[in-house]
N, C-alpha and C positions, 0 to 999 in steps of 0.2 A: 503494500500500499504506499509506504514512504517512497519507495523507487518510482512508482507511478506519479506521485505528486511532484517529485523532484524533476523528472523528465518533462512533465507537463509544464511546470513553471519555467523551465529552460526553454522549450520550444515556444511557449507563449510569448516570451520576451523577443525571441528571434524572429517569430512570424507575426508580431503585432502590427497592425496597419501603420501606426505612427512610426514604427522603425522602417517601414517599406513604403513610403509616400509615392514612389513613383511605379509601384507595382499594382496594376489594375486588379490582379486576383488576390491581393493580399487580404482583404476583407473576408472573402469566401474561404481561404485557406485557414485563416484564423477561427472562423466559425465552425469549419470542420474539425479542426482540432478541439475546440472546446465541446463540441458534441461528442466527440470520441471519448474524451476525458470524462464526460458526464456519464456515459454508458459503462465505461470500463470501472469507474470508481464506484459505482452502485451495484451490489450483487443482483438485486432484482432486476435492474434494467439489463445487466449483462445477461442474465438467465432468459429474459424476454428477447433480447437481440439473438441469442444462439438459437432458441426456438423458431424465431421467424425466419432467420437466414440459413441456419443449418438443419432445421428440422429435428432438433434435438436439445438436450439441456446444455448447460454451460460446461466447459472443459471436456466436451465429447465431440466425436465426429471430425473428419478431415484433418486430423491431427492437432486440433485446437488444444491449446494449453495455457493457462492463465500466466504461469510463471515465465514461459517463453515469450508471450506477448509483452509481458512487463519488461523482460530484457531487451526486446526488440525496440520498444518505446524509449528506453534509457539510452539505447545506442544509435537512435535514429539521426541521421545527418541529412538535412535539407541541402540540396544542391542549388536551390535558386532559380529553378526553371520556371 
């Protein structure tokens, strides 16, 4: 949980529209990040997302693993595209 918050805060600062005033996609990217954090940080929302998108419960199906997702989020590097 702490890793997820740390990764979110790091990316929120990096992707914030005020930090990227010349990027027309900055607002959408920031909103997507915020929505993803909202889902990943709430067990009920994460479960619902897994059911809707994967047709199963959280931490199941197609190799979904909450710990791996946290690690990937923590190591995410935006390339500025």
